[in-house]
N, C-alpha and C positions, 0 to 999 in steps of 0.2 A: 455345743454350748456346755460349759461346766458350771454348775451352781454349788459345787463343793470344791474347795481348794485346800489341800493340806500342805504344810511347809515344815520340812526338817531343815536344820541349819547348823553350820559350824558356829562356834562361839565367836562373837564380834564380827560376824559376816554381814550383819544388817538384816538378818532374816526376820527378826521381830518387827523392825521398822517397815520392812517390805510388806509383811502381813497386815500391819495396821493401816498403812497407806492404801493397800489393795482393797481392804474391806471398805474403807471410806470411799474409794473410787467407784466401787461396784454397788455400794449401798448394802453390803453383806454384813452379817453379824460376825464379830471377831471373838474367837475363843483362843486364849493363850495362857498366860499365868493364872487367869481367873478360873480356869478349869479345876485347879487344885483346891482353891478356896470354895468353889461351888460343891465339889465332892465332899470336902470336910464339913460344910454346912449341912449337906444331906445326911451325913453320918453323925452329926452333932459333935464333931471334934473341934475343940477350941483352936482358933487360928494360930495361937502362940506355939502350938505343938507341931505345926507343919511348915513353919518358916524355914526356908533353905533346903527343903526336901524335894523340890521338883526334879523329875527325871533323874533320880539317884540310881546308880547302877545296880544290877542284880548282885545280891550278896551284901549290899550296903544296908543301912538302917531302913530305908523306905521300901525297897522292892526285893522280895524273896518269892519268886513266882514258880519255883520248881514243882510245887504241888498243885498249882492252879493253871490249867491251860488258858490261853487268851480268851477263848470262848466259853470258859467254864462257869460254874455256878458261884456267885458271889455271896450266897446266903448262909454258908456254914458259920455256926456260932463260934467255932474254934478257929476260924480263919484269922490270920494275923491282920492287924489294923492296916498294915501296908498293902495287903492284897485287897482288902475291902476298899481302900482309897483308889487303887487302880481300877477295880471293877466299877466303882461309882463314876470315875472319869470316863471309862469306856461307855457306860450307859448314856452319859451326857453327850458324848461325841456321836453316838448312834442316833440319839433323839434329835440332835442338831442337824445331822445329815438327812433325817426323815423330813424335816421342815425345809431343808435346802437353804440356799443363799447364805453360805457361811465360809469363813476362812478360819482354819484351825492350825495353830502353830505348835509343833512338837507333839508329845504324848503318843508317838507311834500311830497317829491318826490315819495316816495313809495305809498302813497295814490293816488296821481295824476296819477300814472302809474299802479294802482292796477289791471287793466284788461289785462295787457300785460303778456303773458305767459313766455316771455324770460327775465323777470325782477325778480331779487332776492332782497327782502326787508330785510335789516339787522338792528339790534339794538345792539349798543356797550355799555356795562355797566362795572362798576368796583367798588370795595369796597371803602368806604369813605377815609380810610387812604392813600391808594395809589393815589387817586384823589387829596387829599390835597397836597401830596408830589409833584405830577406832576404840580399842580397849582402854587406851589412855585418855582419849579426849571425849568419848561418848559414854563409856562405862565407869569412868572415874578410877581406873586401876593405876597404881603407881608404876612409873616407867620401869623400875627395877623388878617389878613383879608381873609385868604384862605377859611375857612369854610363858611363864609358869602358869598363869591364869588360863591361857589358851590351851595348854596341854591338859590341865586339870579338868576344865569344863568340857573339852571335846571327849576326854576319856569317860567322864560321867555320862554324857549324852549318848555316846556310842555304846557304852556298856549296857545302859538301860535299853536302848533300841535293839541291840543284837540279842539280848536275853529275852525280851518280850516277844520279838518277832521271829527270831531265828534267821533273819535276813541280815545283810551286811549294810550297816549305816553308811550312807554316801555312795554306795555302789550304783552306777548308772542303770544297771539291769533292773533295779527295784524302784526306779523313779521314772515318771513320764517325762520329766524335764529337769535338767540340772543347769543352774544359772550361776555364772561367775559375777558376783556383785562388785568385785574390784574392777574388772574390765568394763562391765556395762554401766555401773553406777546404780544407785538405789532407784532413781526415778525411771530409768529405762527398764529395769527389771519389773517394776510396777506396771508400766505401760504395756510391756510384752505380755505379762500375765493377764492383764485386763482384756487385751485384744483377743487372747486365746479363749478366755472365759466367755466372752461375748460372742465368740464364733465369727 
């Protein structure tokens, strides 16, 4: 039985929706975009300063982790706000895992919790055409901008993940389970993960 499930996902693959539905199905707590706002609140950073900064790639405005190892100390007063934000999110993820009964979407949570036996690390992917359709109809992206949105957001997520973890985003070797949401559909992905979680 797994009482912690982490989900990394391609942009417009439905990973966020799967995470939300899975948390509802299992009665687990959901941690997704709310992690950044929780971390900002902890650090007393106004939300207006963090909009659009989630999972920004290393070298970008939000994340410059070259001086701070993933397990490093977040307390340095000279530490950039970006690193303080990440370390605060890391603490929240670890505290959520200690309590159990949680689904965590993004934020390299699977790597952060890699030594927990009761944690299932999942990657959600989907073919390009279905992702383009989802970006247009579910994410509200203009048809002419959909393909570029896929590239931009996948690059942002993979850059963040690869820099923070030194693992390769989406590589099957680093995930307990990889699901094709385009082939399986959102609901079957949810059902499959729920069955695995419940043992």
